[in-house]
C-alpha positions as CSV (number, residue, x, y, z in Angstrom):
1,X,72.2,131.1,116.0
2,X,73.3,134.5,117.1
3,X,76.8,133.7,118.5
4,X,79.8,132.3,116.7
5,X,83.3,131.9,118.2
6,X,86.0,132.6,115.5
7,X,89.7,132.1,115.9
8,X,90.3,132.3,119.6
9,X,87.7,131.2,122.2
10,X,86.7,133.7,124.9
11,X,88.1,131.8,127.8
12,X,91.4,131.2,126.0
13,X,91.7,135.0,125.4
14,X,90.9,135.8,129.1
15,X,93.3,133.2,130.4
16,X,96.1,134.4,128.1
17,X,95.6,138.0,129.2
18,X,95.6,137.1,132.9
19,X,98.7,134.9,132.5
20,X,100.5,137.9,130.8
21,X,99.2,140.2,133.5
22,X,97.7,142.5,130.8
23,X,94.1,144.0,130.9
24,X,91.2,142.1,129.5
25,X,89.6,144.5,127.0
26,X,86.3,143.8,125.4
27,X,85.5,145.9,122.3
28,X,81.7,145.7,121.8
29,X,80.5,146.6,118.3
30,X,84.1,146.9,117.2
31,X,83.5,146.7,113.4
32,X,86.7,146.8,111.5
33,X,88.5,149.0,114.1
34,X,89.1,146.7,117.1
35,X,91.3,148.2,119.8
36,X,94.8,146.6,120.0
37,X,94.8,143.6,122.4
38,X,91.0,143.5,122.7
39,X,88.5,140.8,122.2
40,X,86.3,142.1,119.3
41,X,82.6,141.5,119.4
42,X,80.2,142.4,116.5
43,X,77.1,141.1,114.8
44,X,79.0,140.9,111.5
45,X,82.0,138.6,111.0
46,X,84.4,141.3,109.8
47,X,88.2,141.0,110.0
48,X,89.3,141.4,113.6
49,X,86.0,140.2,115.1
50,X,86.6,137.4,117.5
51,X,83.1,136.8,118.7
52,X,80.1,137.2,116.4
53,X,77.1,138.1,118.6
54,X,74.0,140.3,118.4
55,X,74.4,142.9,121.1
56,X,70.6,142.8,121.6
57,X,70.7,139.1,122.6
58,X,71.2,138.8,126.4
59,X,73.2,137.6,128.2
60,X,76.4,137.9,126.1
61,X,78.5,134.7,126.0
62,X,81.1,136.2,128.3
63,X,81.6,135.5,132.0
64,X,80.7,138.2,134.6
65,X,83.3,140.3,136.2
66,X,85.8,139.4,133.5
67,X,86.7,142.8,131.9
68,X,89.2,145.4,133.0
69,X,88.1,147.7,130.2
70,X,85.0,147.7,127.9
71,X,84.8,149.9,124.8
72,X,81.7,151.1,123.1
73,X,82.9,153.3,120.2
74,X,80.0,154.7,118.3
75,X,77.7,151.8,119.3
76,X,75.0,153.0,121.7
77,X,73.4,155.4,119.2
78,X,72.4,152.4,117.0
79,X,70.0,151.1,119.7
80,X,66.6,152.5,120.7
81,X,67.0,151.2,124.2
82,X,70.6,151.3,125.5
83,X,69.7,150.4,129.0
84,X,70.0,146.6,128.6
85,X,73.3,147.0,126.9
86,X,74.7,149.1,129.7
87,X,73.4,146.6,132.2
88,X,75.2,143.9,130.4
89,X,78.4,146.0,130.3
90,X,78.1,146.4,134.0
91,X,77.8,142.6,134.5
92,X,80.9,142.0,132.4
93,X,83.1,144.7,134.1
94,X,85.2,143.9,137.1
95,X,84.6,146.1,140.1
96,X,86.3,149.4,139.3
97,X,86.6,148.4,135.6
98,X,86.7,151.2,133.0
99,X,84.1,151.7,130.3
100,X,85.0,154.0,127.4
101,X,82.2,155.4,125.3
102,X,82.2,157.6,122.2
103,X,78.8,158.6,120.8
104,X,77.4,161.5,118.8
105,X,76.1,164.5,120.7
106,X,72.5,165.3,120.1
107,X,73.2,168.7,118.6
108,X,75.6,167.5,115.8
109,X,74.9,166.3,112.3
110,X,76.7,163.0,113.0
111,X,73.9,162.1,115.3
112,X,71.3,162.1,112.6
113,X,72.9,161.6,109.2
114,X,73.2,157.8,109.6
115,X,69.8,156.2,109.0
116,X,70.8,153.3,111.4
117,X,71.1,155.7,114.4
118,X,68.2,155.4,116.7
119,X,69.0,158.0,119.4
120,X,71.6,160.6,120.6
121,X,73.0,161.6,124.0
122,X,73.9,164.7,126.1
123,X,76.8,165.2,128.5
124,X,74.6,164.2,131.4
125,X,73.0,161.1,129.9
126,X,75.3,158.8,131.8
127,X,74.5,160.4,135.2
128,X,71.4,158.2,135.4
129,X,73.3,155.2,136.7
130,X,73.9,156.3,140.3
131,X,75.1,159.9,139.8
132,X,71.8,161.7,140.2
133,X,68.4,161.5,142.0
134,X,66.8,159.8,139.0
135,X,68.9,156.6,139.1
136,X,66.1,154.4,140.3
137,X,65.2,153.1,136.8
138,X,68.2,150.7,136.8
139,X,70.2,148.9,139.4
140,X,73.3,149.3,137.2
141,X,75.8,151.6,138.8
142,X,78.6,153.6,137.2
143,X,80.7,156.5,138.4
144,X,81.2,159.1,135.8
145,X,85.0,159.8,135.7
146,X,85.2,162.1,132.7
147,X,83.0,163.6,130.0
148,X,84.4,165.6,127.1
149,X,82.5,167.4,124.3
150,X,84.3,167.2,121.0
151,X,83.5,169.8,118.4
152,X,85.1,168.2,115.3
153,X,85.0,164.4,114.9
154,X,87.2,164.4,111.8
155,X,89.2,167.6,112.0
156,X,91.7,166.4,109.4
157,X,89.2,166.8,106.6
158,X,88.4,170.4,107.3
159,X,90.5,173.3,105.7
160,X,92.8,175.2,108.0
161,X,90.5,178.2,108.8
162,X,87.9,175.8,110.0
163,X,90.4,173.8,112.0
164,X,91.7,177.0,113.6
165,X,88.1,178.1,114.5
166,X,87.4,174.6,115.8
167,X,90.4,174.7,118.2
168,X,89.1,177.9,119.7
169,X,85.7,176.3,120.1
170,X,87.2,173.2,121.6
171,X,89.0,175.3,124.3
172,X,85.6,176.8,125.3
173,X,84.0,173.3,125.3
174,X,86.7,172.0,127.6
175,X,86.6,175.0,129.9
176,X,82.8,175.6,130.1
177,X,81.0,172.4,129.1
178,X,77.7,173.3,130.7
179,X,77.5,176.7,129.0
180,X,78.7,175.1,125.7
181,X,76.0,172.4,125.8
182,X,73.2,174.7,126.9
183,X,73.9,177.6,124.6
184,X,77.0,177.5,122.4
185,X,76.1,174.3,120.5
186,X,73.2,176.0,118.8
187,X,75.4,178.9,117.6
188,X,78.3,176.8,116.2
189,X,76.3,174.2,114.2
190,X,76.4,171.5,116.8
191,X,78.9,169.4,118.7
192,X,80.0,166.2,116.9
193,X,80.8,163.8,119.8
194,X,80.7,163.0,123.5
195,X,83.6,161.0,125.0
196,X,82.7,159.4,128.3
197,X,84.8,157.4,130.8
198,X,82.8,155.4,133.4
199,X,83.9,153.2,136.3
200,X,81.8,150.2,137.2
201,X,80.6,150.4,140.8
202,X,80.0,147.1,142.4
203,X,80.1,145.7,146.0
């Protein structure tokens, strides 16, 4: 059995959010850090997880076109093949729904220090769902609304000289992301994270 409903059933959550005219938020792979107001989904029944489900078991026990926002916070790097997961995310999202993704950048040490990480991403990895000429490998379609390269993932743990240097680097990443990813990342010890905002494109 890969799926377990805990305190509040899925349909009751969706109905209550619709009645309150608040967004339906699905936090996939939420772990212990579920977003406020979200339905938390994870394979481990941690505190805050509402639906225990293996994200590699398809389809998810959630209705299509139900979510205004879907969150994947440091989730995709744990799967060798993220395509089926993104296809399922597209199924769950309402037309125009927002998908928020945070994942390690391929150049940073966060991408490879965790032995459960299976792959890493670049700033253009999410253009392959309708935004470039190589999007024919999947019928899933997203519009890339924003991509941000983040130099320090946990800035608060670094001493002040490192933080000051990191803020200078971050300004360059924000101003010249293509140059930063192509050249600068190899000079500064790598970029920690990519933050991506997608929009579900549906008929």
